[in-house]
N, C-alpha and C positions, 0 to 999 in steps of 0.2 A: 698765406694765400687767402684771398677774400672770396667767400662763397656768395652766390646770388642771394639776395634778400627774399623774404617770404612772398612779397607781392610780385616777384619776377619768376617764381617757380611755376611748374605745371600742375594742374589739377587732374581729376580723373578723366575728364573728356580729352584733354590734351595728351595725357599719358597713354590713353587707349588708342588714340589716333596715331601717336608716335610709334607704338608697337605694331599697329595694323599696317601703317604705310611701310614699315620696315619689312614685314612679312609679305604683304600683298603689294609688292612693288614691281620689280623686274619679272618675277616668276609668273605673275598673272598674265603677262603679255607675251612672253617668249617660251615659257616652259612647255606649252602644248607642242611646240616644234621639237623640243628635246624628247618629249614623251612619244612622239610619232616614230622615233627610231626603235621603240619597243613595240608599239602598236596599241590598240585600244584595250588590250589585256592589262595595260598599265593602270586601269581603274582599280585593280586588285592591289597594286602597289600603293595607290593613293590611300586606300583604306588602311593598309598596314602603317603607312607614314602618319596618318591622322592619329592612330592609336599611339604610336611611338612619340609623336609630338605632344600628344595629350599628357603622357607621363612626364615628359620634360617640363611641360607647362605647370603641372601640379607641383613638381619639385621646386621650381622657381617661385611659384605662388606661395608655398609653405615657407620657404626661406625669406621671401619678401615680407611676409606677415610677421615672422618671428625674429628675424635678424637682418633687416635691410642694410646692405653695405654698398657704397659707391664702388663701381668696378665690377659688380656682379660675379661672373665665374672666376675672374682673377682673385677677387677678395676672398672668396670662399676657399679656393685652392690654397692660397697662402695661409689662411687661418688653420686649415686642416693639415696640410703637408709641409709647410715651411716655405722659406723664401725661394729656393730654386724652382720647385714645381709651381709656385705662385708666378714666378717670372715666366716659366715655360708656358703656362696657361695663357698669360696675357700676351706673350709673344706670338703664339699660334692663333689666338683669337683675333688679335689686332691685325696680324698678317692676312688672315682669311677675310676679314672685313674690309681691309684695304683693297684686296682683289675683288671682293663683292661690289664695292663702290664703282669699280671700273665696269663691271657687268651692268650695273644700273645705268651709268652714264652712256654705255654703248647702246642700251635699249632706247634711251631718249633719242640718240642720233638715228637709230634704225627707223623709228616711227616718224621722225622729222623728214625723212627722205621723200615722203609723200608731198610735202610742201616745197622741199629743196632737193630735187633729184640729184644735184651735183654732189650731195653728201654720200652717194653710193661709191664715189671714187675713194680708194683706200686712204690716201693721204689727206684729202679734203675732209673726209669723215673723221680721221684721227685728230685733225686740228679742231674740229667742232666738238669732239668729245673732251678734249683738253679744256676748251672754253667753258663747257658745261661743268666740269670738275671745279674750276675756279669760281664760277658763279655760286655754286653750292658752298664753297669755302667762305666767300664773302658774306653770304646769308647767315652763316653760323657765327661769324665775327660780330655781327650785329647783336646777338645775344640769344639765350635759350628761350626766352618768352616769345621772341619773334619766330624762332623755329617752330615752337608749339603752335602758334597762330597760323603760320604758313602751312604746316602739315595738316592742321585741322581743316582749313579751307580747301586745300587741294584734294583731300580725301572726300569731303562732302560733295564737291563739284564733280569728282571723277567716279565716285562709287555708284551713282545712280545708273549711268550707262552700263556698268559692269553687272549690276543687279538685273538690268533689263536683259542682258545676254544670258545670265544664269537662269532666268525664268522664261522670258518670252522666246529666247533662242530655241527652246525645245519645240516650238511650233514648226521650225524648219529642219528639225533633226530627222535624219534619214537612217533608220535601223540597218538598211542594207549597206550603206557606206560605213557605218560603225562596225558591222560584222565583218566586212571585207578587210578591215584594218586590224582584226583581232590579234593575230600573231604572224606578221608578215615574214619573220625570219625563222619561224618554226623552233623557237626556243622552248626548253622545258618550262613548266609553270614556275618552278623555283627560280630559274634564271631570270625569267621575265619579271617576276614579282620583286626579286632582290634588286635588279637593275633599276626598275621604275621607282622602288622605294628609296633608293639612293638618290636618284634625280629629284624626287619629291622632297627630300630633306632640305633642298635649297629653298623650297617654298616656306618652310617653317623656321629657317634660320632668322633670328630676330626676336624669337619668343622671349628671350632673356633681356630685351632692350629696356624694359621698365626697371629691372633689377640693376642693370649697368648704370642707368641714369638716375638712380634713386637720390643722388645728391642734389638734383635740381627738380625733385618732385615733392609736392606738398604731402604731408602725412603719409610717408612711404609705407608704413606698416599696414595701412588700409588700402592705399591707392595702388601699390605695386601688384598685389595678388589679384585684385579686381581687374585692373587693366590687362594683366597677363591672360587671364582666362576668357575675358570678353573678346579680346583680340584673336585668341585661338579659335573660338567658335565662329567668328565672322570670317576669318581667313580660310578655315577648312571648308566651310560651306561654299564659298566663292570658288576656290580652286577646283574642288571635285566637280562641281556643276559645270563651270565654264570649260574645263578640259574635256569633259564628256561631250558637251555640245559641239566643240570644235571638231572632234573626231567623227561626229555624225553629220557634219556639213561639208567639210573639205576632205576630199580623198587623201588617203595616207601619204601617197607619193608626193603630192603637192604640198601637203602640210609640212612634211619633213624639210622642204626647201624654202619655206616662207620666211621672210624677214618681218612681216607684220600680219600674223594670222588673224587677229581680231578684225582688222580692217578688211581683209579679204572675205571673212565670213559675213561681216555686216553688209558688204557690197553684194554678195551672192544672195543674201536673205532679204534685204530691204532697200538696196539701192545705194547710190553715191552719197546721199545726205546722211544716211545712217553710218556709212563708213567714215565720213568726215567727223561726226560726233564721237565715234569710237577713237579716232585718231587724236582728237583734242583731249579726250579722257585719258588716253595712254600717256600723252605728254605731261599732263597735269599730275597724274598718279606717280609716274616714275620720277618726276622732278621732286615731288614731295618726299618720296622715298630716299632719294639721294641726299637731300638736306638732312633728313632724320638720321640716316646711317652715319653721316659725317659727324653729327653730334655724339652718336653712340660710341664710335671708335675713339673720339677725343676723350670722352669720360673714362674709358678703360685705360688709356695711356696716362691720363692725369692721375688716376688712382695709383698706378704703379710708380709714377714719378714721385708721388708723395711718400712712398715707402723706400725710395732710394734705389729701385731696380730698373728704372727707366731714366734717361737723361732729365735732369731737373727742369730744363727749359719746357718740357711738356706740361709741367704743373704750374708754371708761372702765369699769373693772372694780371690783367690790367686793373685800373681803378674801378671798372664796372663789374669785375668778377669774371671776365671772359678770358680763357686761355688762348690768346691770339696766336702765339708762336706755335702752339700745338696744332692749330688748324693750318697755318701756313706751311709748316714742315710736311704735314700729311698731304697738302696740295701738291707740293713738289714731288713727293714720292709717288703719288697717284699719276702724275704727269709722266714720270719715268716708266711706270707700269703700262700705261696706255701705249707709249712708243715701243716698248719691248714686246707687247702682245698683238701689235697691229696685224690684221689678217685681210686677205682679199675681200671677204664678206663679213658683215657685222655679226651674222649668226655664228660663224666659225669662231670669231673672237669671243662671243658670249659663252659658247660651250667650253672653250679652252679654259676660260677663267673660272667658271662655276665648278668645273670638275675638280680643280685643285682646291678651291675654297671649301667645298663640301667635306673632303677628307680631313682638312685641317681643323675644322670646327668641332669634330667629334670628341677630341680629347678634353676640351673644357667642359663639355656636357657630362662626360664620364666622371671627371673629378668632382663636379658639383653634385652628382648623384651620391658619391661617397660621403660628401659633407652632409647631405640630407639624411642619410642613414645614421651617421654619428650624432647629428643634432636630435633626431628622434630618440635615439638611445639615451642621450644625456638628459633628456627631459622626462624620462621614465613614463612614457605614454602607456595607456591601457594596452593589453595584449592585442586586442582587435586592431587598434590603430598601428601598432608595430608591424603586425602582419600585413596590413594594407600598405604601409610604407615600404616593406620589402617587396611586395608585389609590384608597386609602382617603379621601384628601383630596378628590378629584374626586367621589366618591360622596356625601360629606358636603355639599359645596357644591352639587352637583346637586339633592340632596334639599331643601336650604334654598330654592333658587331655585324648585323645583316647589311648595313650600309657599306661597311668595309668589304664584305664578301661580294657585294654587287658591283664594286668599283673595278676599274681596269688595273692590272698589275703595274703599269707604268705610273699611274697616278699615285698608287700607294708608295711606290719607290720614291717618287719626287717628294711626297709628303714627309717621308722618313728623313730625307736629306735636309729638308727645311727644319724638321724637328731637331736633328742632331746639331745643326748650326746654333741652336739655342745655348749649347754648353759653352763654346768660346765667347759668345756674346755676353752671357751671364757673368763670366769671369771678369769681364771689363768693369762690371759694376759691383762685384762681390764686396769690396771694401766699404761700400756705402750702405750695405743692406743691414736692416735690423731683423734679428731672428725672433719670430713670434712665439709665444707660449701656446699651450693647448687651448682650444675653445672652451669657454665657460658654459655651464648649463643654461645661463640666461641669454647666451648669444652675444654678450658684451666682449670687448677686446680684453685680452689677457694683460697682466701688468707689464709684460715685455713690450706690448704694443702701445701702452698708454702714453 
């Protein structure tokens, strides 16, 4: 396989924007609607989620600085636990992100309804979403450098209106509206916080993107951790501020039914021109996010294909170093998911998809946390750093457990079914799998993997 040459790889700015657009993509524009089902008490859930995501970010930053591996969570799970759990990790991570891409594409369609009202029709909107998926696929076939440039420009052009909402939007913030929406369903504080912290996890899925894509990033030991932590700070600030502003401008009952909450808030606050600017920003931002996520899931599948536990076609590159078939197959699978999850409203489709994706992605985070602890132990760090590592790991694991506790029983059941299906699927590739040895203290591959 031919990897992209150095002049075609992404630097710090491009890597940071890749991670940022992956996190601040769909969520920034539709999560306020999901949070409205809990109420403005969800601000407490955002705080818990930010702390939990911070611990996950620190774990990936450390591993990215000491042992960057293309494939991210998959590569670390395989190194630590062996081929089956490596496969399982990649299987659920890849599946969750395929679902997540549909949520992103659905958001683009939802915000495009302002310009094309016909997209509100279920099947017209479905066809539009499929077209968006394939546009993203073709952008990635052009190459990773193009993806990095595209995500950089869409982020720059779209981030300014979002910053304006996160800052100037407080001028129109009404404390009475916010207070009236505090706990509309009279849940206990634990129920409300765990539910909103689970929903908020969707906002921070993607924090591992630089680690997953380290194979196409320049100087990954320096760039991956910096891009990870910078993106986390940017994303957390934007999410918490914008969601709070939304709940102080739009009454809760209306917010919970909105397909384009930012557009409605801008129209209420500053008129139709401001709404149009936000509409364009939403389209740019979510489009860049979809392109970035398409690259991320392709990198994960390609790393597994190289180890023989995904079909080899996922790792086959053309003469430019681009895994074309990887993107094409993913495009067909996403098309099938769009058709299978079609709903009367785009908001319903969005919520159905992210609910499942959130539960699936927890397992890769937990496995990576174990790799982090083992890596710290193997390096014989000072006692203070070992204690700090355990504290970060326990926060990460506690947040993942809280996210499961806050999910619906049906979602957990569905996630377990998908997880168990990994066993027969893995058996189909067992004969091609290489068994790795234990991780070395230096973070290099064991002789069995060499």
